[in-house]
Each structure stands twice: as C-alpha cells, then as structure tokens.
PDB file with one MODEL, atoms N, CA, C and O in Angstrom:
MODEL        1
ATOM      1  N   MET A   1     -24.709  12.501  -6.292  1.00  0.00           N
ATOM      2  CA  MET A   1     -23.401  12.953  -5.886  1.00  0.00           C
ATOM      3  C   MET A   1     -22.371  11.888  -6.287  1.00  0.00           C
ATOM      4  O   MET A   1     -21.836  11.200  -5.417  1.00  0.00           O
ATOM      5  N   PRO A   2     -22.095  11.744  -7.542  1.00  0.00           N
ATOM      6  CA  PRO A   2     -21.242  10.665  -8.021  1.00  0.00           C
ATOM      7  C   PRO A   2     -19.802  10.707  -7.516  1.00  0.00           C
ATOM      8  O   PRO A   2     -19.172   9.656  -7.401  1.00  0.00           O
ATOM      9  N   ASP A   3     -19.270  11.867  -7.217  1.00  0.00           N
ATOM     10  CA  ASP A   3     -17.887  11.967  -6.772  1.00  0.00           C
ATOM     11  C   ASP A   3     -17.743  12.015  -5.255  1.00  0.00           C
ATOM     12  O   ASP A   3     -16.643  12.215  -4.740  1.00  0.00           O
ATOM     13  N   PHE A   4     -18.828  11.836  -4.551  1.00  0.00           N
ATOM     14  CA  PHE A   4     -18.799  11.952  -3.098  1.00  0.00           C
ATOM     15  C   PHE A   4     -18.293  10.660  -2.468  1.00  0.00           C
ATOM     16  O   PHE A   4     -18.834   9.585  -2.725  1.00  0.00           O
ATOM     17  N   VAL A   5     -17.264  10.767  -1.652  1.00  0.00           N
ATOM     18  CA  VAL A   5     -16.687   9.618  -0.958  1.00  0.00           C
ATOM     19  C   VAL A   5     -16.525   9.994   0.502  1.00  0.00           C
ATOM     20  O   VAL A   5     -16.075  11.092   0.828  1.00  0.00           O
ATOM     21  N   THR A   6     -16.892   9.079   1.371  1.00  0.00           N
ATOM     22  CA  THR A   6     -16.720   9.334   2.796  1.00  0.00           C
ATOM     23  C   THR A   6     -16.397   8.028   3.508  1.00  0.00           C
ATOM     24  O   THR A   6     -16.608   6.943   2.967  1.00  0.00           O
ATOM     25  N   GLU A   7     -15.894   8.143   4.700  1.00  0.00           N
ATOM     26  CA  GLU A   7     -15.601   6.988   5.536  1.00  0.00           C
ATOM     27  C   GLU A   7     -16.274   7.200   6.887  1.00  0.00           C
ATOM     28  O   GLU A   7     -16.493   8.332   7.317  1.00  0.00           O
ATOM     29  N   ASN A   8     -16.593   6.105   7.538  1.00  0.00           N
ATOM     30  CA  ASN A   8     -17.124   6.199   8.897  1.00  0.00           C
ATOM     31  C   ASN A   8     -15.996   6.554   9.851  1.00  0.00           C
ATOM     32  O   ASN A   8     -14.847   6.156   9.654  1.00  0.00           O
ATOM     33  N   TRP A   9     -16.332   7.289  10.861  1.00  0.00           N
ATOM     34  CA  TRP A   9     -15.380   7.572  11.916  1.00  0.00           C
ATOM     35  C   TRP A   9     -16.144   7.709  13.226  1.00  0.00           C
ATOM     36  O   TRP A   9     -17.343   7.987  13.240  1.00  0.00           O
ATOM     37  N   TYR A  10     -15.446   7.514  14.291  1.00  0.00           N
ATOM     38  CA  TYR A  10     -16.032   7.607  15.626  1.00  0.00           C
ATOM     39  C   TYR A  10     -15.149   8.517  16.460  1.00  0.00           C
ATOM     40  O   TYR A  10     -13.936   8.582  16.261  1.00  0.00           O
ATOM     41  N   GLY A  11     -15.758   9.201  17.373  1.00  0.00           N
ATOM     42  CA  GLY A  11     -14.987  10.069  18.253  1.00  0.00           C
ATOM     43  C   GLY A  11     -15.682  10.211  19.590  1.00  0.00           C
ATOM     44  O   GLY A  11     -16.858   9.882  19.748  1.00  0.00           O
ATOM     45  N   VAL A  12     -14.937  10.700  20.524  1.00  0.00           N
ATOM     46  CA  VAL A  12     -15.470  10.953  21.865  1.00  0.00           C
ATOM     47  C   VAL A  12     -15.464  12.453  22.076  1.00  0.00           C
ATOM     48  O   VAL A  12     -14.454  13.120  21.854  1.00  0.00           O
ATOM     49  N   PHE A  13     -16.595  12.973  22.504  1.00  0.00           N
ATOM     50  CA  PHE A  13     -16.747  14.401  22.726  1.00  0.00           C
ATOM     51  C   PHE A  13     -16.963  14.672  24.210  1.00  0.00           C
ATOM     52  O   PHE A  13     -17.479  13.827  24.941  1.00  0.00           O
ATOM     53  N   ALA A  14     -16.564  15.850  24.634  1.00  0.00           N
ATOM     54  CA  ALA A  14     -16.806  16.311  25.999  1.00  0.00           C
ATOM     55  C   ALA A  14     -17.438  17.695  25.900  1.00  0.00           C
ATOM     56  O   ALA A  14     -17.304  18.361  24.874  1.00  0.00           O
ATOM     57  N   PRO A  15     -18.117  18.133  26.943  1.00  0.00           N
ATOM     58  CA  PRO A  15     -18.694  19.480  26.907  1.00  0.00           C
ATOM     59  C   PRO A  15     -17.628  20.541  26.611  1.00  0.00           C
ATOM     60  O   PRO A  15     -16.463  20.382  26.975  1.00  0.00           O
ATOM     61  N   ALA A  16     -18.033  21.599  25.962  1.00  0.00           N
ATOM     62  CA  ALA A  16     -17.108  22.639  25.492  1.00  0.00           C
ATOM     63  C   ALA A  16     -16.215  23.208  26.594  1.00  0.00           C
ATOM     64  O   ALA A  16     -15.059  23.536  26.325  1.00  0.00           O
ATOM     65  N   LYS A  17     -16.699  23.331  27.787  1.00  0.00           N
ATOM     66  CA  LYS A  17     -15.907  23.969  28.845  1.00  0.00           C
ATOM     67  C   LYS A  17     -15.209  22.958  29.757  1.00  0.00           C
ATOM     68  O   LYS A  17     -14.835  23.284  30.884  1.00  0.00           O
ATOM     69  N   THR A  18     -15.038  21.737  29.265  1.00  0.00           N
ATOM     70  CA  THR A  18     -14.306  20.740  30.042  1.00  0.00           C
ATOM     71  C   THR A  18     -12.863  21.210  30.194  1.00  0.00           C
ATOM     72  O   THR A  18     -12.235  21.587  29.205  1.00  0.00           O
ATOM     73  N   PRO A  19     -12.328  21.196  31.411  1.00  0.00           N
ATOM     74  CA  PRO A  19     -10.947  21.651  31.606  1.00  0.00           C
ATOM     75  C   PRO A  19      -9.959  20.852  30.744  1.00  0.00           C
ATOM     76  O   PRO A  19     -10.064  19.629  30.652  1.00  0.00           O
ATOM     77  N   PRO A  20      -9.008  21.538  30.118  1.00  0.00           N
ATOM     78  CA  PRO A  20      -8.029  20.862  29.257  1.00  0.00           C
ATOM     79  C   PRO A  20      -7.308  19.697  29.946  1.00  0.00           C
ATOM     80  O   PRO A  20      -7.023  18.685  29.305  1.00  0.00           O
ATOM     81  N   ALA A  21      -7.015  19.828  31.225  1.00  0.00           N
ATOM     82  CA  ALA A  21      -6.329  18.738  31.931  1.00  0.00           C
ATOM     83  C   ALA A  21      -7.205  17.485  31.966  1.00  0.00           C
ATOM     84  O   ALA A  21      -6.696  16.371  31.839  1.00  0.00           O
ATOM     85  N   LEU A  22      -8.509  17.657  32.137  1.00  0.00           N
ATOM     86  CA  LEU A  22      -9.423  16.516  32.145  1.00  0.00           C
ATOM     87  C   LEU A  22      -9.545  15.914  30.748  1.00  0.00           C
ATOM     88  O   LEU A  22      -9.592  14.692  30.605  1.00  0.00           O
ATOM     89  N   VAL A  23      -9.595  16.750  29.724  1.00  0.00           N
ATOM     90  CA  VAL A  23      -9.637  16.256  28.345  1.00  0.00           C
ATOM     91  C   VAL A  23      -8.398  15.409  28.075  1.00  0.00           C
ATOM     92  O   VAL A  23      -8.495  14.333  27.485  1.00  0.00           O
ATOM     93  N   GLN A  24      -7.235  15.890  28.506  1.00  0.00           N
ATOM     94  CA  GLN A  24      -6.002  15.139  28.294  1.00  0.00           C
ATOM     95  C   GLN A  24      -6.023  13.825  29.064  1.00  0.00           C
ATOM     96  O   GLN A  24      -5.567  12.800  28.558  1.00  0.00           O
ATOM     97  N   GLN A  25      -6.547  13.851  30.281  1.00  0.00           N
ATOM     98  CA  GLN A  25      -6.639  12.629  31.090  1.00  0.00           C
ATOM     99  C   GLN A  25      -7.547  11.604  30.405  1.00  0.00           C
ATOM    100  O   GLN A  25      -7.214  10.421  30.341  1.00  0.00           O
ATOM    101  N   LEU A  26      -8.674  12.053  29.902  1.00  0.00           N
ATOM    102  CA  LEU A  26      -9.590  11.163  29.182  1.00  0.00           C
ATOM    103  C   LEU A  26      -8.933  10.611  27.916  1.00  0.00           C
ATOM    104  O   LEU A  26      -9.070   9.429  27.603  1.00  0.00           O
ATOM    105  N   ASN A  27      -8.224  11.472  27.196  1.00  0.00           N
ATOM    106  CA  ASN A  27      -7.563  11.046  25.972  1.00  0.00           C
ATOM    107  C   ASN A  27      -6.502   9.980  26.269  1.00  0.00           C
ATOM    108  O   ASN A  27      -6.389   8.992  25.543  1.00  0.00           O
ATOM    109  N   THR A  28      -5.747  10.179  27.309  1.00  0.00           N
ATOM    110  CA  THR A  28      -4.727   9.200  27.693  1.00  0.00           C
ATOM    111  C   THR A  28      -5.368   7.858  28.024  1.00  0.00           C
ATOM    112  O   THR A  28      -4.868   6.806  27.624  1.00  0.00           O
ATOM    113  N   ALA A  29      -6.476   7.902  28.757  1.00  0.00           N
ATOM    114  CA  ALA A  29      -7.176   6.662  29.126  1.00  0.00           C
ATOM    115  C   ALA A  29      -7.734   5.964  27.882  1.00  0.00           C
ATOM    116  O   ALA A  29      -7.644   4.742  27.764  1.00  0.00           O
ATOM    117  N   LEU A  30      -8.306   6.731  26.962  1.00  0.00           N
ATOM    118  CA  LEU A  30      -8.851   6.144  25.736  1.00  0.00           C
ATOM    119  C   LEU A  30      -7.757   5.539  24.859  1.00  0.00           C
ATOM    120  O   LEU A  30      -7.948   4.475  24.269  1.00  0.00           O
ATOM    121  N   GLU A  31      -6.623   6.208  24.775  1.00  0.00           N
ATOM    122  CA  GLU A  31      -5.507   5.651  24.006  1.00  0.00           C
ATOM    123  C   GLU A  31      -5.069   4.310  24.591  1.00  0.00           C
ATOM    124  O   GLU A  31      -4.749   3.376  23.856  1.00  0.00           O
ATOM    125  N   LYS A  32      -5.058   4.226  25.917  1.00  0.00           N
ATOM    126  CA  LYS A  32      -4.685   2.975  26.582  1.00  0.00           C
ATOM    127  C   LYS A  32      -5.686   1.866  26.239  1.00  0.00           C
ATOM    128  O   LYS A  32      -5.291   0.734  25.959  1.00  0.00           O
ATOM    129  N   VAL A  33      -6.966   2.192  26.263  1.00  0.00           N
ATOM    130  CA  VAL A  33      -8.001   1.211  25.923  1.00  0.00           C
ATOM    131  C   VAL A  33      -7.843   0.756  24.481  1.00  0.00           C
ATOM    132  O   VAL A  33      -7.975  -0.432  24.187  1.00  0.00           O
ATOM    133  N   LEU A  34      -7.563   1.688  23.582  1.00  0.00           N
ATOM    134  CA  LEU A  34      -7.414   1.350  22.166  1.00  0.00           C
ATOM    135  C   LEU A  34      -6.192   0.473  21.896  1.00  0.00           C
ATOM    136  O   LEU A  34      -6.102  -0.150  20.838  1.00  0.00           O
ATOM    137  N   GLN A  35      -5.274   0.419  22.819  1.00  0.00           N
ATOM    138  CA  GLN A  35      -4.096  -0.435  22.670  1.00  0.00           C
ATOM    139  C   GLN A  35      -4.344  -1.857  23.161  1.00  0.00           C
ATOM    140  O   GLN A  35      -3.512  -2.740  22.954  1.00  0.00           O
ATOM    141  N   SER A  36      -5.479  -2.081  23.806  1.00  0.00           N
ATOM    142  CA  SER A  36      -5.824  -3.409  24.305  1.00  0.00           C
ATOM    143  C   SER A  36      -5.979  -4.391  23.150  1.00  0.00           C
ATOM    144  O   SER A  36      -6.573  -4.063  22.123  1.00  0.00           O
ATOM    145  N   LYS A  37      -5.441  -5.600  23.324  1.00  0.00           N
ATOM    146  CA  LYS A  37      -5.564  -6.624  22.283  1.00  0.00           C
ATOM    147  C   LYS A  37      -7.025  -6.908  21.948  1.00  0.00           C
ATOM    148  O   LYS A  37      -7.376  -7.048  20.776  1.00  0.00           O
ATOM    149  N   ASP A  38      -7.877  -6.993  22.966  1.00  0.00           N
ATOM    150  CA  ASP A  38      -9.295  -7.288  22.748  1.00  0.00           C
ATOM    151  C   ASP A  38      -9.974  -6.186  21.936  1.00  0.00           C
ATOM    152  O   ASP A  38     -10.738  -6.470  21.013  1.00  0.00           O
ATOM    153  N   VAL A  39      -9.697  -4.951  22.277  1.00  0.00           N
ATOM    154  CA  VAL A  39     -10.313  -3.829  21.562  1.00  0.00           C
ATOM    155  C   VAL A  39      -9.806  -3.786  20.128  1.00  0.00           C
ATOM    156  O   VAL A  39     -10.594  -3.603  19.200  1.00  0.00           O
ATOM    157  N   ARG A  40      -8.518  -3.950  19.937  1.00  0.00           N
ATOM    158  CA  ARG A  40      -7.947  -3.943  18.584  1.00  0.00           C
ATOM    159  C   ARG A  40      -8.556  -5.063  17.736  1.00  0.00           C
ATOM    160  O   ARG A  40      -8.894  -4.858  16.571  1.00  0.00           O
ATOM    161  N   ALA A  41      -8.689  -6.250  18.338  1.00  0.00           N
ATOM    162  CA  ALA A  41      -9.271  -7.383  17.609  1.00  0.00           C
ATOM    163  C   ALA A  41     -10.721  -7.092  17.237  1.00  0.00           C
ATOM    164  O   ALA A  41     -11.158  -7.406  16.130  1.00  0.00           O
ATOM    165  N   SER A  42     -11.462  -6.493  18.161  1.00  0.00           N
ATOM    166  CA  SER A  42     -12.861  -6.160  17.895  1.00  0.00           C
ATOM    167  C   SER A  42     -12.973  -5.138  16.767  1.00  0.00           C
ATOM    168  O   SER A  42     -13.816  -5.279  15.881  1.00  0.00           O
ATOM    169  N   LEU A  43     -12.137  -4.125  16.797  1.00  0.00           N
ATOM    170  CA  LEU A  43     -12.149  -3.117  15.736  1.00  0.00           C
ATOM    171  C   LEU A  43     -11.804  -3.741  14.386  1.00  0.00           C
ATOM    172  O   LEU A  43     -12.456  -3.463  13.380  1.00  0.00           O
ATOM    173  N   GLU A  44     -10.782  -4.580  14.373  1.00  0.00           N
ATOM    174  CA  GLU A  44     -10.383  -5.231  13.120  1.00  0.00           C
ATOM    175  C   GLU A  44     -11.487  -6.128  12.584  1.00  0.00           C
ATOM    176  O   GLU A  44     -11.700  -6.202  11.373  1.00  0.00           O
ATOM    177  N   LYS A  45     -12.188  -6.809  13.480  1.00  0.00           N
ATOM    178  CA  LYS A  45     -13.296  -7.684  13.077  1.00  0.00           C
ATOM    179  C   LYS A  45     -14.391  -6.886  12.374  1.00  0.00           C
ATOM    180  O   LYS A  45     -15.057  -7.400  11.475  1.00  0.00           O
ATOM    181  N   MET A  46     -14.576  -5.638  12.779  1.00  0.00           N
ATOM    182  CA  MET A  46     -15.583  -4.769  12.171  1.00  0.00           C
ATOM    183  C   MET A  46     -15.048  -4.032  10.949  1.00  0.00           C
ATOM    184  O   MET A  46     -15.754  -3.233  10.333  1.00  0.00           O
ATOM    185  N   GLY A  47     -13.782  -4.314  10.604  1.00  0.00           N
ATOM    186  CA  GLY A  47     -13.190  -3.639   9.455  1.00  0.00           C
ATOM    187  C   GLY A  47     -12.719  -2.237   9.773  1.00  0.00           C
ATOM    188  O   GLY A  47     -12.594  -1.399   8.881  1.00  0.00           O
ATOM    189  N   SER A  48     -12.462  -1.985  11.025  1.00  0.00           N
ATOM    190  CA  SER A  48     -12.063  -0.662  11.462  1.00  0.00           C
ATOM    191  C   SER A  48     -10.680  -0.724  12.094  1.00  0.00           C
ATOM    192  O   SER A  48     -10.116  -1.799  12.297  1.00  0.00           O
ATOM    193  N   SER A  49     -10.161   0.425  12.391  1.00  0.00           N
ATOM    194  CA  SER A  49      -8.888   0.509  13.091  1.00  0.00           C
ATOM    195  C   SER A  49      -8.915   1.753  13.955  1.00  0.00           C
ATOM    196  O   SER A  49      -9.710   2.667  13.733  1.00  0.00           O
ATOM    197  N   ASP A  50      -8.034   1.773  14.946  1.00  0.00           N
ATOM    198  CA  ASP A  50      -8.005   2.968  15.786  1.00  0.00           C
ATOM    199  C   ASP A  50      -7.074   3.994  15.160  1.00  0.00           C
ATOM    200  O   ASP A  50      -6.066   3.655  14.541  1.00  0.00           O
ATOM    201  N   VAL A  51      -7.431   5.224  15.334  1.00  0.00           N
ATOM    202  CA  VAL A  51      -6.596   6.334  14.898  1.00  0.00           C
ATOM    203  C   VAL A  51      -6.590   7.321  16.053  1.00  0.00           C
ATOM    204  O   VAL A  51      -7.030   8.465  15.933  1.00  0.00           O
ATOM    205  N   ALA A  52      -6.076   6.838  17.169  1.00  0.00           N
ATOM    206  CA  ALA A  52      -6.019   7.704  18.339  1.00  0.00           C
ATOM    207  C   ALA A  52      -5.092   8.872  18.048  1.00  0.00           C
ATOM    208  O   ALA A  52      -4.141   8.748  17.278  1.00  0.00           O
ATOM    209  N   GLY A  53      -5.374   9.977  18.658  1.00  0.00           N
ATOM    210  CA  GLY A  53      -4.538  11.147  18.440  1.00  0.00           C
ATOM    211  C   GLY A  53      -4.782  12.177  19.515  1.00  0.00           C
ATOM    212  O   GLY A  53      -5.411  11.902  20.537  1.00  0.00           O
ATOM    213  N   LYS A  54      -4.281  13.346  19.271  1.00  0.00           N
ATOM    214  CA  LYS A  54      -4.406  14.437  20.229  1.00  0.00           C
ATOM    215  C   LYS A  54      -5.780  15.092  20.083  1.00  0.00           C
ATOM    216  O   LYS A  54      -6.315  15.184  18.978  1.00  0.00           O
ATOM    217  N   PRO A  55      -6.345  15.546  21.200  1.00  0.00           N
ATOM    218  CA  PRO A  55      -7.644  16.221  21.134  1.00  0.00           C
ATOM    219  C   PRO A  55      -7.650  17.399  20.155  1.00  0.00           C
ATOM    220  O   PRO A  55      -8.650  17.643  19.480  1.00  0.00           O
ATOM    221  N   GLN A  56      -6.539  18.123  20.081  1.00  0.00           N
ATOM    222  CA  GLN A  56      -6.475  19.269  19.180  1.00  0.00           C
ATOM    223  C   GLN A  56      -6.606  18.831  17.717  1.00  0.00           C
ATOM    224  O   GLN A  56      -7.215  19.526  16.904  1.00  0.00           O
ATOM    225  N   ASP A  57      -6.029  17.676  17.394  1.00  0.00           N
ATOM    226  CA  ASP A  57      -6.127  17.164  16.024  1.00  0.00           C
ATOM    227  C   ASP A  57      -7.566  16.770  15.698  1.00  0.00           C
ATOM    228  O   ASP A  57      -8.036  16.991  14.582  1.00  0.00           O
ATOM    229  N   PHE A  58      -8.264  16.186  16.676  1.00  0.00           N
ATOM    230  CA  PHE A  58      -9.657  15.809  16.461  1.00  0.00           C
ATOM    231  C   PHE A  58     -10.512  17.059  16.272  1.00  0.00           C
ATOM    232  O   PHE A  58     -11.417  17.070  15.438  1.00  0.00           O
ATOM    233  N   SER A  59     -10.233  18.104  17.037  1.00  0.00           N
ATOM    234  CA  SER A  59     -10.966  19.372  16.875  1.00  0.00           C
ATOM    235  C   SER A  59     -10.783  19.931  15.467  1.00  0.00           C
ATOM    236  O   SER A  59     -11.733  20.432  14.866  1.00  0.00           O
ATOM    237  N   LYS A  60      -9.561  19.844  14.942  1.00  0.00           N
ATOM    238  CA  LYS A  60      -9.300  20.329  13.586  1.00  0.00           C
ATOM    239  C   LYS A  60     -10.036  19.471  12.558  1.00  0.00           C
ATOM    240  O   LYS A  60     -10.569  19.987  11.576  1.00  0.00           O
ATOM    241  N   PHE A  61     -10.061  18.166  12.790  1.00  0.00           N
ATOM    242  CA  PHE A  61     -10.775  17.257  11.900  1.00  0.00           C
ATOM    243  C   PHE A  61     -12.256  17.616  11.851  1.00  0.00           C
ATOM    244  O   PHE A  61     -12.843  17.700  10.772  1.00  0.00           O
ATOM    245  N   ILE A  62     -12.857  17.825  13.014  1.00  0.00           N
ATOM    246  CA  ILE A  62     -14.282  18.190  13.084  1.00  0.00           C
ATOM    247  C   ILE A  62     -14.517  19.516  12.362  1.00  0.00           C
ATOM    248  O   ILE A  62     -15.508  19.661  11.646  1.00  0.00           O
ATOM    249  N   ALA A  63     -13.622  20.477  12.541  1.00  0.00           N
ATOM    250  CA  ALA A  63     -13.767  21.776  11.872  1.00  0.00           C
ATOM    251  C   ALA A  63     -13.745  21.620  10.353  1.00  0.00           C
ATOM    252  O   ALA A  63     -14.405  22.379   9.643  1.00  0.00           O
ATOM    253  N   ARG A  64     -12.991  20.640   9.850  1.00  0.00           N
ATOM    254  CA  ARG A  64     -12.979  20.387   8.397  1.00  0.00           C
ATOM    255  C   ARG A  64     -14.228  19.636   7.947  1.00  0.00           C
ATOM    256  O   ARG A  64     -14.709  19.851   6.835  1.00  0.00           O
ATOM    257  N   GLU A  65     -14.751  18.772   8.782  1.00  0.00           N
ATOM    258  CA  GLU A  65     -15.913  17.957   8.427  1.00  0.00           C
ATOM    259  C   GLU A  65     -17.216  18.759   8.392  1.00  0.00           C
ATOM    260  O   GLU A  65     -18.065  18.517   7.535  1.00  0.00           O
ATOM    261  N   LEU A  66     -17.380  19.695   9.299  1.00  0.00           N
ATOM    262  CA  LEU A  66     -18.653  20.434   9.406  1.00  0.00           C
ATOM    263  C   LEU A  66     -19.077  21.099   8.095  1.00  0.00           C
ATOM    264  O   LEU A  66     -20.223  20.921   7.683  1.00  0.00           O
ATOM    265  N   PRO A  67     -18.213  21.852   7.428  1.00  0.00           N
ATOM    266  CA  PRO A  67     -18.648  22.472   6.162  1.00  0.00           C
ATOM    267  C   PRO A  67     -19.015  21.430   5.099  1.00  0.00           C
ATOM    268  O   PRO A  67     -19.947  21.638   4.323  1.00  0.00           O
ATOM    269  N   LEU A  68     -18.295  20.331   5.064  1.00  0.00           N
ATOM    270  CA  LEU A  68     -18.599  19.270   4.104  1.00  0.00           C
ATOM    271  C   LEU A  68     -20.021  18.763   4.314  1.00  0.00           C
ATOM    272  O   LEU A  68     -20.810  18.701   3.371  1.00  0.00           O
ATOM    273  N   TRP A  69     -20.344  18.404   5.546  1.00  0.00           N
ATOM    274  CA  TRP A  69     -21.668  17.834   5.825  1.00  0.00           C
ATOM    275  C   TRP A  69     -22.771  18.876   5.716  1.00  0.00           C
ATOM    276  O   TRP A  69     -23.901  18.543   5.359  1.00  0.00           O
ATOM    277  N   GLU A  70     -22.462  20.125   6.017  1.00  0.00           N
ATOM    278  CA  GLU A  70     -23.448  21.190   5.813  1.00  0.00           C
ATOM    279  C   GLU A  70     -23.805  21.271   4.335  1.00  0.00           C
ATOM    280  O   GLU A  70     -24.976  21.395   3.976  1.00  0.00           O
ATOM    281  N   SER A  71     -22.793  21.200   3.486  1.00  0.00           N
ATOM    282  CA  SER A  71     -23.009  21.236   2.038  1.00  0.00           C
ATOM    283  C   SER A  71     -23.837  20.039   1.574  1.00  0.00           C
ATOM    284  O   SER A  71     -24.754  20.190   0.768  1.00  0.00           O
ATOM    285  N   VAL A  72     -23.517  18.867   2.077  1.00  0.00           N
ATOM    286  CA  VAL A  72     -24.243  17.654   1.683  1.00  0.00           C
ATOM    287  C   VAL A  72     -25.720  17.767   2.061  1.00  0.00           C
ATOM    288  O   VAL A  72     -26.596  17.442   1.260  1.00  0.00           O
ATOM    289  N   VAL A  73     -25.989  18.222   3.267  1.00  0.00           N
ATOM    290  CA  VAL A  73     -27.378  18.350   3.724  1.00  0.00           C
ATOM    291  C   VAL A  73     -28.124  19.370   2.869  1.00  0.00           C
ATOM    292  O   VAL A  73     -29.255  19.122   2.453  1.00  0.00           O
ATOM    293  N   LYS A  74     -27.500  20.508   2.608  1.00  0.00           N
ATOM    294  CA  LYS A  74     -28.152  21.533   1.788  1.00  0.00           C
ATOM    295  C   LYS A  74     -28.428  21.014   0.379  1.00  0.00           C
ATOM    296  O   LYS A  74     -29.515  21.223  -0.159  1.00  0.00           O
ATOM    297  N   ARG A  75     -27.448  20.340  -0.219  1.00  0.00           N
ATOM    298  CA  ARG A  75     -27.619  19.818  -1.579  1.00  0.00           C
ATOM    299  C   ARG A  75     -28.674  18.714  -1.642  1.00  0.00           C
ATOM    300  O   ARG A  75     -29.326  18.530  -2.670  1.00  0.00           O
ATOM    301  N   SER A  76     -28.836  17.984  -0.545  1.00  0.00           N
ATOM    302  CA  SER A  76     -29.794  16.887  -0.542  1.00  0.00           C
ATOM    303  C   SER A  76     -31.237  17.385  -0.444  1.00  0.00           C
ATOM    304  O   SER A  76     -32.173  16.690  -0.840  1.00  0.00           O
ATOM    305  N   GLY A  77     -31.403  18.594   0.085  1.00  0.00           N
ATOM    306  CA  GLY A  77     -32.748  19.123   0.287  1.00  0.00           C
ATOM    307  C   GLY A  77     -33.420  18.587   1.548  1.00  0.00           C
ATOM    308  O   GLY A  77     -34.615  18.801   1.751  1.00  0.00           O
ATOM    309  N   ALA A  78     -32.663  17.895   2.394  1.00  0.00           N
ATOM    310  CA  ALA A  78     -33.220  17.339   3.628  1.00  0.00           C
ATOM    311  C   ALA A  78     -33.780  18.461   4.500  1.00  0.00           C
ATOM    312  O   ALA A  78     -33.210  19.550   4.576  1.00  0.00           O
ATOM    313  N   LYS A  79     -34.884  18.180   5.143  1.00  0.00           N
ATOM    314  CA  LYS A  79     -35.542  19.140   6.042  1.00  0.00           C
ATOM    315  C   LYS A  79     -35.827  18.485   7.377  1.00  0.00           C
ATOM    316  O   LYS A  79     -36.076  17.281   7.443  1.00  0.00           O
ATOM    317  N   VAL A  80     -35.791  19.262   8.431  1.00  0.00           N
ATOM    318  CA  VAL A  80     -36.136  18.772   9.764  1.00  0.00           C
ATOM    319  C   VAL A  80     -37.643  18.845   9.920  1.00  0.00           C
ATOM    320  O   VAL A  80     -38.250  19.881   9.647  1.00  0.00           O
ATOM    321  N   ASP A  81     -38.249  17.752  10.359  1.00  0.00           N
ATOM    322  CA  ASP A  81     -39.703  17.739  10.582  1.00  0.00           C
ATOM    323  C   ASP A  81     -40.044  18.238  11.966  1.00  0.00           C
ATOM    324  O   ASP A  81     -41.219  18.296  12.329  1.00  0.00           O
TER     325      ASP A  81
ENDMDL
END
C-alpha cells in the first residue's frame, strides 16, 4: 500500500445510549484536563497534541475512519483466528 498514510489518534468512547448531557459533561471535563500544563507537556513529549472538540465532530470522524480501515483489513487479507 505505497500511497497509504495514517496518523495515530486517541479518543474517549461512551456506551451508545449514554445521555447527551452526560456526554457533554464528560467532554467538558476532558477538555479541561487537556488544557493542563502537565498533560500538554506530556503529550508534546510523546510528539502528540490535543485536538479536543465536540462529541458530534468525533462521531463524524469515526464515521469517516470506519470505511477506510474496513478497506485496509479486507485488502490485507487479515483473518480472525
């Protein structure tokens, strides 16, 4: 796959039926943590950065990623044992 390029990313997931108000509360708390000097320094040390955002944006990102990775797995011939 010579033209294949990807980056690492991390995210926090909650069960599908988590109430939206709780998802927003968790997101607000995580954004606050990501603003901490210690956390920012740790991320930078690992060559990473935070890209905090709205839960809806993360859902859209995941929806775009799934078909990509499905294609990669199929093309690779990987099988579950």
